[in-house]
C-alpha positions in Angstrom: 140.0 -17.3 247.7 141.2 -18.4 251.1 144.8 -18.4 252.4 146.2 -20.5 255.2 149.3 -19.6 257.2 151.2 -20.8 260.3 150.2 -20.0 263.8 153.3 -17.9 264.3 151.9 -15.5 261.8 149.2 -14.4 264.2 150.0 -10.7 263.7 150.4 -8.9 260.3 153.7 -7.6 258.9 153.7 -3.9 258.1 155.4 -3.4 254.7 158.4 -1.0 254.6 158.3 -0.7 250.8 155.9 -1.4 248.0 155.4 -5.1 246.9 154.5 -6.1 243.3 152.0 -8.9 243.3 149.6 -10.4 240.7 145.8 -11.0 240.5 143.7 -13.0 238.0 140.7 -10.9 237.1 138.0 -11.1 234.4 135.5 -9.1 232.4 135.2 -5.4 232.6 137.2 -3.1 230.4 140.8 -4.3 230.6 142.1 -0.7 230.4 140.0 0.7 233.3 138.1 -2.0 235.3 138.3 -5.7 236.0 136.3 -8.1 238.2 137.5 -10.8 240.7 136.4 -14.3 239.7 135.5 -15.4 243.2 133.8 -12.5 244.9 132.8 -10.4 241.8 134.5 -7.3 243.2 135.1 -4.7 240.6 138.5 -3.1 240.7 139.3 0.3 239.0 142.8 0.3 237.6 145.0 2.8 239.4 142.7 3.2 242.4 143.9 2.0 245.8 141.5 -0.5 247.4 141.3 -1.0 251.2 139.8 -4.0 253.0 139.5 -5.5 256.4 141.5 -8.7 257.0 139.6 -11.4 258.7 141.5 -14.4 260.1 140.2 -17.5 261.8 141.9 -20.1 263.8 141.9 -23.6 262.4 142.3 -26.4 264.9 143.4 -29.4 262.8 145.9 -29.1 261.4 146.7 -26.0 263.6 146.8 -23.0 261.3 145.3 -19.5 260.6 142.8 -19.2 257.7 142.3 -15.8 256.1 139.0 -15.5 254.2 138.6 -11.7 253.8 141.2 -9.3 252.6 142.9 -8.4 249.3 144.3 -11.7 248.1 147.0 -11.9 245.4 149.6 -14.2 243.9 153.2 -13.7 245.0 154.7 -15.2 241.8 153.7 -14.3 238.2 154.0 -18.0 237.1 151.3 -19.1 239.6 149.0 -16.3 238.4 149.6 -17.4 234.8 148.8 -21.1 235.8 145.6 -20.0 237.4 144.4 -18.6 234.0 144.1 -22.2 232.8 141.5 -22.9 235.5 139.1 -20.3 234.2 137.1 -19.7 231.1 138.2 -17.1 228.5 138.3 -13.5 229.4 140.6 -13.8 232.4 143.9 -11.9 232.5 146.8 -11.5 234.9 147.0 -8.0 236.3 150.1 -6.5 237.9 149.3 -5.0 241.3 151.1 -3.0 244.1 150.7 -3.3 247.8 151.9 0.1 249.1 154.4 0.7 251.9 152.7 0.8 255.3 150.2 -1.9 254.4 149.3 -4.9 256.7 150.1 -8.2 255.1 150.0 -11.9 255.8 152.0 -14.4 253.8 150.9 -18.0 253.4 149.5 -20.5 250.9 146.4 -20.5 248.8 144.1 -23.1 250.4 142.5 -24.3 247.2 145.8 -24.4 245.4 147.9 -26.6 247.7 151.3 -25.0 248.2 150.9 -21.9 246.0 152.5 -18.8 247.7 149.8 -16.2 248.4 149.6 -12.8 250.1 146.7 -11.0 251.8 146.8 -7.3 252.4 144.6 -4.5 253.6 145.6 -2.2 250.7 146.2 -3.0 247.0 146.2 -1.1 243.7 145.6 -2.9 240.4 148.1 -1.2 238.1 147.8 -2.7 234.7 147.1 -5.8 232.7 150.2 -8.0 232.4 151.6 -8.3 229.0 154.4 -10.6 227.9 157.6 -8.6 227.1 
């Protein structure tokens, strides 16, 4: 997953409070582990992940591209729509970016104008279930 953002977002925002976001993950045991479909990273539910955020400058059109970091969907509806792009076994997971994390906001590169967020800390909380 790759995110693009505007040049004025050169520096990260430090979150003041937790942010709920969503990831599409597959396989594993839906109650304890899940795997990212792009990098194959295994997430343990309830365990805070930490990652380095790598950003690169794109020259035309001028923008910042972020390849590495903990990517997530900002909106539940976009995460649900992404399920249709994958084979069976994928689920939407509710996640939390904790207060004090570094984040960048932008758009998913492969998905056009889909709002995305990249952070250096993220906890996969639970599989999302319709209420």
